[in-house]
GUMI-638059 format. One record per residue (C-alpha): x negated, y, z negated; residue in one letter. Coordinates in pm, whole numbers, plus 50000, padded with zeros to 5 digits. Each point is the difference from the previous one (the first is absolute). Layout:
<recs>
XYZA;...
</recs>
This chain:
<recs>
619523698216385M;497654975149835L;499185004249630F;502355028249896P;499005014249663T;502085007449693S;499865003449625L;501434971949793V;502155026649835G;498445023649749S;497475027950042Y;498025019049737A;502295024749822Q;498545034849933P;498635007849654D;502135031349990W;503134978750037L;499434970349771I;497774993049700D;497724975250170R;498024991849686E;503174990949817K;501174980850307L;496794979450007K;500174994149625G;503094977850020Q;501474972750215F;502475010450271P;503085011249806P;503134978650021R;502095025949814T;500255036950082R;496825019349925A;500775036950048R;497165009049764E;497544992550283L;501085030350205W;498175033049949R;502785020650163I;503105009249795P;503274984150110E;501575030650173P;497015002150239L;499054963250020L;501884991250319K;498535029850184Q;496514990249885A;500554963850105Q;501225011650342D;496865021050045D;497734971549893A;501834976150234T;499435023750293R;496294999949917L;499944961949982A;501684997550341I;497545025150145L;497004981149857D;501194967750161Q;500445017250335E;496565016849973R;498424966449921A;501584985450314G;502554976249850L;502704987550232D;502744990749751I;500635025849729I;501374995949647T;501055026749752D;497064989449784G;502454990949723E;499175034649867I;503305002949810R;499474967449813R;498534993049659E;499484964150114S;500744979850310Y;503124985149842S;501585021549731N;501485027350226R;502354974750158F;500354975249714A;501065025349737T;502605015750231A;502214969149993L;503034994649777D;500034973249733G;496845010749816L;499395013549653D;497245025450055L;499985013049642D;499564968349792R;497124983250176Y;499024963850005G;496434987850032E;498214975450229I;496394990950075L;498405013650317T;498264976050236R;496845009349803S;501614989449672G;500565035049858V;503415008249844P;501905028450170V;503475015249949P;502644990650258V;503725006850053P;502554975549862R;502794986350220I;503265004449810V;502514997950287G;500294991550370P;497145013850211I;501575022950259R;498795026350242R;502585027749979T;498175025150222R;497085001750245P;496735004149810V;497245006150257E;502145012350288L;499055036649956E;496344989949970D;500274982750337L;501825029150161R;497325024049876F;497274977750141L;501804995850332R;500415037850031A;496295007349947H;498314976750246T;500574988750356S;498144967349941R;501514967249889K;500944999349632V;500054973649729K;501605001349657I;499614975449715T;502294984449740L;499304976649709P;501044964550085G;502774981849813P;497774973149849F;497515025349865T;502775021349848M;501484969249835S;496654994549824Q;499775036149877Q;503085000649777V;501434983049695V;503144981650108N;502785002949740D;502854994450246H;499524973450270Y;500014962849920P;496674995550180S;497165020150149T;500814984550337A;503415016849987E;498295032249895T;497794998450308A;503024994750225M;501745030249848A;496935021050076Y;499964985450352A;503495013350067A;498965035049888A;496864999150214V;501934987850305R;502375029749974E;497085024249973E;498244984550300I;503125004850213A;500155037149916D;496285005150065L;500124984650346F;503145019650084A;498135032049908A;497084993050233G;497474978149820A;497774980550238D;498754976149731V;501384992049655V;497604981649773Q;500834980749683L;497244998149739D;499844965749832E;496744998249801P;501594977649737W;500334971950253M;496234996549978Q;500105002549620A;502794974249955K;499854976550299P;502084972649836G;502965022849941L;499465016350340A;500424966050162A;502914990349775E;502205030250069Y;497905030250097G;499764992750370L;503754993850019A;500645033749835A;497565017050234L;501714985050303N;503395010449864A;498745035949982A;498634998850355L;502944982550161E;501585020350279G;497385027749992A;500345022250306A;496315007550051G;496454988449933T;499524987049647T;496784993449808A;499074983649670V;496915010449802H;498424974149770I;496805007649810C;497884993849693F;500835033349832G;498415034550012Y;496214997049989A;499835028949752A;502104980349750L;499414963150078T;496334990949971R;500104962250027N;501014990750353R;500334965150146P;498354992050331E;503214987150158G;503765003149985Y;502124976549791S;503095009150205F;499455008550364L;500614971150243P;503534997749856Q;500735034150159L;500094982950338A;503624992849902D;500705036449915C;502405019750220L;497575029450013C;498195009650319D;496755011149837Q;497954988149700I;497615024049827S;496974983949834I;496645010249859E;496784985250138T;497225024649911A;500005000349619Q;500184962149966S;497984992250316N;502964978550094L;499484969350214D;502045012050297T;500594964350110G;503105000949780V;501605021950268L;500354969250220E;502984990349785S;501745032750090L;499764997950380R;502875019250154G;500095026649731K;498375033950043T;497255003849739I;499475033449830I;496314993849943L;498455015749691G;496485011650089V;499205026249733L;498364989649673D;501695022149740L;497784987549717S;497015017450160D;499925037950015M;497534998850289T;501695009950324V;499554971850251E;498485006950339T;502194994350306P;497684971250091E;500784982349672I;503715004250068I;499534986250350A;498224969649857H;502864993349757R;502505001650285I;497954976250214R;499924974549714R;503754995550035A;500274997650376L;499264962750033P;503094994049785H;502515026250114V;500815013650345D;498555034750054A;503395014050099D;501364989049663K;497605019749780V;500735032749821V;496945014549824V;500505013049646A;498385003349657P;500054969949770D;502565017149777C;501245034849919G;497565029449977L;501835014549699K;497134997049752Y;497155011750225L;498505035049985P;501405020650284H;496745003850190D;499304962749979V;503554991450108A;499795022750304F;496514988150093G;500994963449986K;503175006950196M;498035018050274K;497404972150015A;502834974850031M;501465017950303A;496565003650160D;499174963349937G;503254988850159A;499155021450302A;496684981850039I;501634965750022V;502815013550215R;497435012350252T;498134967049991E;503094980050086L;501325024950253A;
</recs>
């Protein structure tokens, strides 16, 4: 089918589950942030399961073709996986600057980074059990995780990234074995630090993807619109992903009004095309979505386009998130009919 639709990863979490004002008042946590949850620990998993069912149902009602778990169980896109690995001191934090220049607490690496158990396997199994549609699950990429810690163990950050790559590769293998159709690695820091991404980040990313048994994607963006106000008009690290082992590349085009000519450099890859402006709380019409899809078609084959939001819907009000998601599916249907 032309123009299948999907979320990038996250969906709006319910207010009864998580303190959304507190969530919006800080940058995505790199350490554990249990204080964000409104539900006490003995009932938290049950509440997260219920909210995940609702997120799956909303995606199906909106007409999406590839379903995620909405990342409902996560405090941020990265910390659920990153803080589950061995080798970290999660009690005596370090500190780094975010891509916006704000200091935030982060774990410290004090020993070898190792994955001693599956982290998101049960999340994937739950998702797979609650929809008959294709499913996608997301992981933080090794380069991004290497930028979100203080390294007190490895001789270099490049070696840190490779250690994370090994952990991610093991997780990917388990996720595909359990029925994932797509596994996506989120690498926003490749855009933020293109020099280091070229120096060793792409090698670490490829090491994580090597031997993957299913369809793999990489998401690269300018940051959540709710938190990152100043956005460039183009990517500082995108054509280099032509050499990435992934099958799909997820980009944003709506918020930055991206010159889609850059997609020429990625011919052969499937493009997960971001068509929802998450900085604007106005729900787009399906016709606007259709226009944003058409903008890309001179530069990417129609059968290699997946339609998605620019980034995660985590910070949007629920009604806005659902409305945009529905408009996205309806807009994709317009262009699908045109080309059929």
